[in-house]
C-alpha positions in Angstrom: -34.0 55.4 32.8 -35.4 52.2 31.6 -33.5 49.2 32.9 -33.1 46.4 30.5 -30.7 43.5 30.1 -27.3 44.2 28.6 -27.5 43.7 24.8 -24.7 42.6 22.5 -22.1 45.3 21.8 -22.8 46.9 18.5 -20.3 45.8 15.9 -18.8 43.1 18.1 -20.0 39.6 17.4 -21.3 38.1 20.7 -20.3 34.6 19.6 -16.6 35.6 19.8 -17.0 36.6 23.4 -16.7 34.2 26.3 -18.5 34.3 29.6 -16.6 35.8 32.4 -16.3 35.2 36.2 -18.3 36.3 39.2 -16.6 39.6 39.5 -17.9 40.7 36.1 -21.2 38.8 35.7 -23.2 41.8 36.8 -21.7 43.9 34.1 -22.5 41.5 31.3 -26.0 40.4 32.2 -29.0 41.4 34.3 -28.2 38.8 37.1 -26.3 39.9 40.2 -26.4 36.4 41.7 -22.6 35.9 41.3 -22.7 32.3 39.9 -19.3 31.3 38.6 -19.2 29.8 35.1 -16.5 27.3 34.0 -13.0 28.7 34.3 -11.7 30.8 31.5 -9.4 28.9 29.1 -10.3 25.4 30.2 -10.5 22.9 27.4 -14.1 21.6 27.7 -16.2 19.5 25.5 -16.2 20.5 21.8 -12.7 21.8 21.9 -10.6 21.3 18.8 -7.2 22.4 17.7 -5.7 23.7 14.5 -2.0 23.5 14.6 -1.1 25.5 17.8 -4.5 27.2 18.0 -7.4 25.7 20.1 -11.0 26.5 19.2 -14.1 25.8 21.3 -17.4 25.8 19.5 -15.8 27.9 16.7 -14.2 30.4 19.1 -10.5 30.8 19.5 -9.7 30.2 23.1 -5.9 29.6 23.3 -2.8 29.1 21.3 1.0 29.6 21.3 2.2 33.2 20.9 3.8 32.2 17.6 0.6 30.7 16.3 -1.4 33.7 17.4 1.0 36.0 15.6 0.7 33.9 12.4 -3.1 34.0 12.7 -2.8 37.8 12.6 -1.0 37.9 9.3 -3.2 37.7 6.1 -2.6 35.2 3.3 -3.8 35.2 -0.3 -7.0 33.3 0.8 -7.4 34.6 4.4 -7.9 37.9 6.2 -8.2 37.9 10.1 -11.5 39.0 11.7 -11.4 42.6 12.8 -12.3 41.8 16.4 -9.3 39.4 16.4 -7.0 42.1 15.0 -8.1 44.5 17.7 -7.9 41.9 20.5 -4.6 40.5 19.6 -2.9 43.8 19.0 -4.2 45.1 22.3 -3.3 42.0 24.4 0.0 41.1 22.7 1.8 44.0 24.4 1.5 42.0 27.6 3.9 39.5 26.1 5.9 41.3 23.4 6.6 45.0 22.7 4.8 46.4 19.6 8.0 47.0 17.7 9.1 43.3 18.2 5.6 42.1 17.1 5.8 44.3 14.0 9.2 42.8 13.2 7.8 39.3 13.5 4.8 40.3 11.3 7.3 41.6 8.7 9.2 38.4 8.8 6.1 36.3 8.3 5.1 38.6 5.4 8.5 38.2 3.8 8.3 34.4 4.0 4.9 34.4 2.4 6.0 36.9 -0.3 9.0 34.7 -1.2 6.7 31.7 -1.6 4.4 33.6 -4.0 7.3 34.9 -6.0 8.7 31.4 -6.6 5.2 30.5 -7.9 5.4 33.5 -10.3 1.8 34.5 -9.5 1.8 38.2 -9.8 -1.9 38.7 -9.3 -1.8 36.8 -6.0 1.2 38.8 -4.9 -0.6 42.1 -5.5 -3.7 40.7 -3.6 -1.5 39.7 -0.7 0.3 43.0 -0.6 -3.0 44.9 -0.5 -4.1 42.8 2.5 -0.9 43.5 4.3 -1.4 47.2 3.8 -5.0 46.9 5.1 -3.7 45.2 8.2 -1.1 47.9 8.8 -3.8 50.5 8.2 -6.0 49.0 10.9 -3.0 48.8 13.3 -2.0 52.4 12.8 -5.6 53.7 13.1 -6.4 51.6 16.3 -3.0 52.0 18.0 -1.1 55.0 16.5 0.8 55.5 19.8 2.7 52.2 19.1 4.5 54.0 16.3 5.9 56.8 18.4 8.6 54.3 19.1 11.4 54.8 16.5 12.0 51.0 16.3 8.3 50.5 15.4 8.4 53.2 12.8 11.5 51.7 11.3 9.9 48.3 11.1 6.8 49.8 9.5 9.0 51.4 6.8 10.8 48.1 6.2 7.5 46.2 5.6 6.0 48.9 3.4 9.1 49.1 1.3 9.0 45.4 0.6 5.3 45.6 -0.2 5.7 48.4 -2.8 8.2 46.4 -4.8 5.4 44.3 -6.3 3.4 47.3 -7.3 5.6 49.1 -9.9 2.9 49.2 -12.6 0.0 51.3 -11.3 1.2 52.3 -7.8 -2.2 51.6 -6.0 -0.5 49.9 -3.1 2.1 52.7 -2.9 -0.7 55.3 -2.8 -2.5 53.4 0.0 0.7 53.3 2.0 1.3 57.0 1.5 -2.2 57.8 2.7 -1.8 55.5 5.7 1.5 57.1 6.6 0.1 60.6 6.4 -2.8 59.7 8.6 -0.5 58.1 11.1 1.8 61.2 11.3 -1.2 63.5 11.7 -2.5 61.3 14.6 0.9 61.3 16.3 1.2 65.1 15.9 -2.3 65.6 17.3 -1.5 63.5 20.4 1.7 65.3 20.9 0.0 68.7 20.9 -2.7 67.4 23.3 0.0 66.2 25.7 1.6 69.6 25.6 -1.7 71.3 26.3 -2.5 69.0 29.2 0.9 69.7 30.7 0.2 73.4 30.6 -3.2 73.1 32.4 -2.7 73.5 36.0 -4.6 71.5 38.6 -7.2 73.4 40.8 -5.5 75.4 43.4 -5.3 73.9 46.9 -6.4 76.6 49.4 -5.2 75.7 52.9 -7.3 78.5 54.4 -5.9 81.2 56.7 -5.0 80.3 60.2 -8.2 79.7 62.2 -10.1 81.8 59.8 -11.2 79.7 56.9 -14.5 81.3 56.2 -14.5 83.4 53.1 -16.1 86.9 52.9 -19.8 86.9 52.2 -19.2 88.5 48.8 -16.8 85.8 47.6 -18.2 83.8 44.7 -19.4 80.2 45.1 -20.8 77.7 42.7 -24.4 79.0 43.2 -23.2 82.4 42.1 -22.0 80.9 38.9 -24.7 78.4 38.2 -27.9 77.8 40.1 -29.5 75.3 37.7 -28.6 71.6 38.6 -29.2 70.4 35.1 -26.9 73.0 33.5 -24.1 72.1 35.9 -24.6 68.4 35.3 -24.3 69.1 31.6 -21.1 71.1 32.0 -19.6 68.3 34.2 -20.5 65.9 31.4 -18.6 68.1 28.9 -15.5 68.0 31.2 -15.8 64.2 31.6 -16.1 63.5 27.9 -13.2 65.8 27.1 -11.0 64.2 29.6 -12.0 60.6 29.1 -11.5 61.0 25.3 -7.8 61.3 25.9 -7.7 57.7 27.2 -6.8 55.1 24.6 -7.0 51.3 24.5 -3.3 50.8 25.1 -3.4 53.1 28.1 -6.0 50.8 29.7 -4.0 47.7 28.8 -1.2 49.2 30.9 -3.3 48.2 33.9 -2.5 44.6 32.9 1.0 44.9 31.5 2.4 46.8 34.5 1.1 44.4 37.1 2.3 41.1 35.8 5.9 41.0 36.9 6.0 37.2 36.9 5.9 37.0 33.1 9.5 37.7 31.9 8.3 38.2 28.3 5.8 40.8 29.1 6.0 44.3 27.6 6.8 46.6 30.6 5.5 49.6 28.7 6.2 53.3 29.1 5.0 54.7 32.4 4.2 58.0 30.7 1.3 56.2 28.9 -0.5 56.1 32.2 -0.6 59.9 32.4 -4.1 60.1 31.0 -5.4 57.5 33.4 -3.9 59.4 36.4 -5.2 62.8 35.1 -8.7 61.4 34.8 -8.5 59.8 38.3 -7.3 63.2 39.7 -10.3 64.9 38.1 -12.6 62.7 40.2 -10.7 63.5 43.4 -10.7 67.3 42.6 -14.5 67.2 42.0 -15.1 65.5 45.3 -13.0 68.0 47.2 -14.6 70.9 45.3 -18.0 69.7 46.5 -16.8 69.4 50.1 -15.2 72.9 49.9 -18.3 74.5 48.5 -20.4 73.1 51.4 -17.9 73.6 54.3 -16.9 77.2 53.5 -20.5 78.5 53.6 -21.0 80.6 56.8 -24.8 80.3 57.3 -26.5 77.0 58.0 -29.5 77.9 55.8 -27.1 78.5 52.8 -25.2 75.2 53.6 -28.5 73.4 53.5 -29.2 74.9 50.1 -25.8 74.0 48.9 -26.2 70.3 49.9 -29.6 70.1 48.2 -28.2 71.7 45.1 -25.4 69.1 44.8 -27.9 66.3 45.4 -30.0 67.6 42.5 -26.8 67.9 40.3 -25.9 64.3 41.1 -29.4 63.2 40.2 -29.2 65.0 36.9 -25.8 63.4 36.2 -27.5 60.0 36.8 -30.3 60.8 34.4 -27.7 61.8 31.7 -25.7 58.7 32.2 -22.7 60.5 33.8 -22.1 58.1 36.6 -18.5 59.2 37.3 -19.5 62.8 38.2 -22.4 61.4 40.2 -20.1 59.2 42.2 -17.6 62.0 42.8 -20.3 64.3 44.1 -21.7 61.7 46.5 -18.1 61.0 47.6 -17.6 64.6 48.3 -20.7 64.8 50.4 -19.7 61.7 52.3 -16.3 63.1 53.3 -16.0 63.4 57.1 -16.0 67.2 57.3 -19.3 67.3 55.4 -20.9 64.2 56.8 -20.4 65.4 60.4 -22.5 68.5 59.9 -25.6 66.9 61.5 -27.4 70.2 62.2 -27.1 71.1 58.6 -28.1 67.7 57.3 -31.2 67.7 59.6 -32.6 70.5 57.5 -31.9 68.7 54.2 -34.6 66.8 52.4 -32.6 63.6 52.1 -35.0 61.4 50.2 -33.3 62.1 46.9 -29.9 61.6 48.4 -31.0 58.2 49.8 -32.0 57.1 46.3 -28.6 58.2 44.9 -26.7 56.3 47.7 -28.9 53.2 46.9 -27.6 53.3 43.3 -24.0 53.5 44.6 -24.4 50.9 47.3 -21.2 48.9 47.3 -22.8 45.6 48.5 -22.9 42.7 46.1 -20.1 44.2 44.0 -22.1 47.4 43.3 -25.0 45.4 42.0 -27.4 48.4 41.9 -24.9 50.6 40.0 -24.2 47.9 37.5 -27.9 47.4 36.8 -28.2 51.1 36.2 -25.1 51.0 33.9 -26.7 48.2 32.0 -29.8 50.3 31.5 -27.7 53.3 30.3 -25.8 51.0 27.9 -29.0 49.6 26.5 -30.4 53.1 26.0 -27.2 54.1 24.3 -27.3 51.2 21.8 -30.9 52.0 20.9 -30.4 55.8 21.0 -31.9 58.1 18.3 -30.2 61.2 19.7 -26.7 62.0 21.0 -28.2 62.9 24.4 -29.3 59.3 24.8 -25.9 57.9 23.8 -24.0 59.2 26.9 -22.5 56.5 29.2 -19.7 57.6 31.5 -19.0 54.8 33.9 -17.4 55.1 37.4 -13.8 55.0 36.2 -12.3 53.6 39.4 -14.7 50.7 39.3 -14.0 50.0 35.6 -10.3 49.9 36.3 -10.8 47.6 39.2 -12.9 45.3 37.0 -10.0 45.0 34.5 -7.6 44.5 37.4 -9.6 41.6 38.9 -10.3 40.1 35.6 -6.6 40.0 35.0 -5.7 38.7 38.5 -8.3 35.9 38.6 -7.3 34.3 35.3 -3.8 33.4 34.2 -2.1 34.6 31.1 -0.9 31.1 30.2 -2.4 27.7 30.5 -0.5 24.7 31.9 0.5 23.7 28.3 2.1 27.1 27.8 -0.6 28.5 25.5 -1.8 32.0 25.8 -5.1 32.0 27.6 -6.8 34.0 24.8 -10.3 33.5 26.2 -9.2 35.8 29.0 -8.0 38.5 26.6 -11.2 38.3 24.5 -13.1 39.5 27.6 -10.6 42.2 28.6 -10.7 43.4 25.0 -14.5 43.4 24.9 -14.8 45.5 28.0 -12.1 48.0 26.8 -13.7 48.2 23.4 -17.1 49.0 25.0 -15.5 51.7 27.1 -13.8 53.2 24.1 -17.2 53.3 22.3 -18.6 55.4 25.2 -15.7 57.8 25.1 -16.2 58.6 21.5 -19.7 60.1 22.0 -19.8 63.8 21.1 -21.2 65.9 23.9 -24.6 67.4 22.8 -24.8 70.1 25.4 -23.8 73.7 24.8 -20.5 74.6 26.5 -20.5 77.3 29.1 -16.9 78.5 29.5 -17.7 80.5 32.6 -19.1 77.5 34.5 -16.3 75.2 33.3 -13.6 77.7 34.2 -15.0 77.8 37.8 -15.2 74.0 38.0 -11.6 73.5 36.8 -9.9 76.4 38.6 -11.8 77.2 41.8 -9.6 76.8 44.8 -10.3 73.7 46.9 -9.6 73.3 50.6 -7.0 70.9 51.9 -8.3 68.2 54.2 -7.1 70.2 57.2 -8.9 73.3 56.0 -12.1 71.4 55.4 -12.1 70.1 59.0 -11.4 73.6 60.4 -14.3 75.1 58.4 -16.5 72.2 59.4 -15.7 72.7 63.1 -16.2 76.5 62.8 -19.7 75.8 61.4 -20.7 73.2 63.9 -18.5 72.7 67.0 -17.1 69.3 68.0 -19.6 67.0 69.6 -17.5 64.4 71.3 -14.1 63.9 72.9 -12.6 62.6 69.6 -13.7 65.6 67.7 -12.6 68.0 70.5 -9.1 66.4 70.4 -9.0 66.7 66.6 -10.1 70.3 66.7 -7.5 71.1 69.4 -4.7 69.4 67.4 -5.6 71.3 64.2 -5.6 74.6 66.0 -2.2 73.9 67.6 -0.7 72.8 64.2 -1.9 75.8 62.4 -0.8 78.2 65.1 2.7 76.7 65.1 2.9 77.1 61.3 2.0 80.8 61.6 
């Protein structure tokens, strides 16, 4: 992977994006020095205001919520920038529920329409109506989940009804509204079906192991019996990652912000069910880590355990080469779990040079500087890609969530004058937009249902069973381990 500096996000004008703080500097540029730029939202030199909106060097950095809402609504001579539409619709839910925002948009539209009607300018009225429909189309396409709420759907119908009244002659606006509504209903139906499907999928079974006899029969299938090619397994893991991450939507990620800011009485508290996709994806990471540990610990012979460890090291390396950092981190985490890490006799037979390189990439020092540099390289490769294989970027999801969390906590939602600190929300939106770009890549690898079925349904050991299997493979080496082993044996005998 060629490591280059992080280029501008495709389709997202860099001039609209502010610099961010030390926590995120290593994501946005090649430097990991951690120098802190001027605070977000501060009115520095070159700042100017337009009504209740404040611009700095041509960039909108703050404004009252009312002014920001008015800035969203088109006029006869104005249509908002698409990046502003996405950013404001995404961030507004921190302050106001989508259905209330839609009601306010409808009110502003009505006021403008009444002014145009008094001027008896029919052509301008049609142009204005077309722009309103375009705004609603962008909203329903970017955030269809907002319209699962009955109040929002009712507001949408109210606005579209008003708009169609000026289009009695040729019906072009009415036709556009019908197409928009049909697309929205199809999107909502698809999401509903996906939710039902996810609810039916069971999590990997948790195998607690039999009492003091956790080793499986020699004939029992393990991962090497299903797939012995590290590249193929890495490709199947990438399939699973992209399928699961594609169910995450921008508003789901914004819940990270809207759920945590209890101090803002106007915030949109959101629906806790919207975080389901985030939790499901996080659970996948944990299951993969535990599966790796299970596959290693349940092997009876040391020679085979060594082979299993080396196999997973190669799988993690192939994940890195693909750009699948989430699976790579899960595999490394599984091998670093105590029941696996303590198998010193087994590890002594492993060629650890490759593993050391992987751990170097995931070194947590300097805010995971090495990982972020590799992520920049993958991002650059994706932006310049000629094939779908080069477009894959699957970041470590837990780190991405923490980045959003700290970006939110470090910078306030409001400035001292009461304005919304929009500079902060530009940056949150930019990172979420980039993440969503990565999730929309179509997996180029051929799917192997047999391998995927094993990865998703193979029983995984509980933490207790992992330790028991580990101690059965290599006995306790010190007093602490002997005490742990004795406690586990007693616990399981009592259960029996």
